C-alpha positions in Angstrom: 230.7 75.0 24.0 231.8 77.1 21.0 233.2 80.3 22.5 232.1 82.8 25.0 229.4 85.4 24.1 230.3 88.9 25.2 227.5 90.7 27.1 229.7 93.6 28.3 233.1 94.1 26.8 234.3 96.4 29.7 236.5 99.4 29.1 239.6 97.4 28.0 237.5 95.3 25.6 235.6 98.2 24.2 238.9 100.1 23.6 240.2 97.1 21.7 237.1 97.1 19.5 235.1 94.3 21.1 231.3 94.6 21.1 228.3 93.1 22.8 227.4 90.0 20.8 231.0 89.1 19.8 232.0 85.5 20.5 235.5 84.9 21.9 236.8 81.6 20.4 240.4 81.6 21.7 242.6 83.4 24.1 246.1 83.0 22.7 246.2 79.3 21.6 243.7 78.2 24.2 240.2 77.4 23.0 237.4 78.8 25.2 234.0 77.1 25.3 232.7 78.5 28.6 233.2 81.4 31.0 235.3 79.1 33.2 237.6 78.3 30.3 237.9 82.0 29.6 238.8 82.8 33.2 241.4 80.0 33.2 242.9 81.4 30.0 243.2 84.8 31.5 244.5 83.7 34.9 247.8 85.3 35.7 247.3 88.2 33.4 249.0 91.2 34.9 248.1 94.9 34.5 249.4 96.2 31.2 249.9 92.8 29.7 248.2 92.1 26.4 246.3 89.0 25.3 245.4 88.0 21.7 241.8 86.9 21.2 240.2 85.2 18.3 236.8 86.7 18.0 233.8 85.9 15.8 231.4 88.8 14.9 228.6 87.7 12.6 230.1 85.8 9.7 233.7 87.1 10.2 236.5 86.0 12.5 239.2 88.4 13.6 242.2 88.7 15.9 241.9 91.4 18.6 244.6 92.4 21.1 243.3 93.4 24.5 245.5 95.0 27.2 244.7 94.5 30.8 244.1 97.9 32.5 246.7 99.3 34.8 245.5 99.5 38.4 
């Protein structure tokens, strides 16, 4: 219930600096506690649009901007 663990950041996530083992806590202002929450928070994201993520890596928390890939 506390964030979503990244198993595979995908190309856009890796480009933004996300790594396996990071935990996504928020997408914009929306808290995410499950994969379903994460999916709902990203619903409606269009190619080229950016989303701001609050990410925990170990003992640090950081903001990461991820841009949805162009099709």
